[in-house]
N, C-alpha and C positions, 0 to 999 in steps of 0.2 A: 504494500500500500504506500503510495507516494505521500510525502509530507507537504502540506499546504504552505505556500509562501504568502498567502493573503494575510494582511494585518488583522489583529483581533478586532472583534466587533466594537465599533466606536472609535477605533484608531485609524490613522491613515498615514501613508508615506507622502513625503514632500519631495517632488522632483527638483533637480537643480534650478530651473527657472523660477519655480514657486519659492524655493528656499532663498534665492537671491532677493526676490521681491519682499519676502517676509523679513529678511534681515535689514533691508533698507527702511521698512516701516518701523521696526523695533529700534534701529539706530536713531531715527527721527524722534521717537517717543522718549528714548533715553536722553537725548540732547535737550528736549524741552523740559523734562523732569529735572535734569541737572541745573538748567538755567533758573529754576525756582528753588534751588537749594536742597533738592532731594538727593540721597545717596543710595547706592545699591545695597541690597540685603538678600542673602540666599536662605531659603527655607525648604523643608521637604515637600515634594510634590505629592507624596503618599503619606497618609497619617495613620496612626494606630486606630483600629476599629473601636476600641473603648472610648476614644475621644469623639468619634463621629456618630456612633450608634446611639439612638435614644434622644439625641440632642434636638433633632428636627421632627420627631414623631415617626410613626410607622411609614408614612409616605416617603419621608426623607431617607429612612433606612433602605428602602427599595431602590433609591438612586445611587447608593454607594457601590462602587465597583470593587469587588473583593478578589484579590490574587491569592490562590491557594496552591499548596503543593499537590503533586499527583497523588490521587487516592484519598485526599483529605475530604472529610464530610463538609457539606455546605451549610453547617450551622452558622447563624449570623454572628455568634460570639466565639467561634472557634479560633483559637490561637491569636488573640489580639496583639500579642507581643511581636508578631512577625511584621516586618516593615521594609519597604523598598528603600534603597539607598539613593534613589534618583532625587535630584533637587531641581527647583525652579527658581526664577528670580522674581522678587517683588521689590518694592521701594519703600523707604521710610524717609520722613522729613528730617533733615539735619537742623539741629538747633545749636547755633553758635553765638 
């Protein structure tokens, strides 16, 4: 059986042309933020389940994308200590 190379549901690949356009937009946003005194800050893109579940009600719990190990049961609260090491960038206002 062949392995699928399609991205996971809800994910997508960005081709070089799309990536260049995206980087230009992000660079513009960064420049504007810096001009107003904001500084970059990196935070996790994935969060512990215990932080997210129950916070926004049952409907919100259904919107959380859970990454599990092969064979792991899909219990909503199974293994909340597991966490991705992926990070994303956000901004915070610099106070000087």
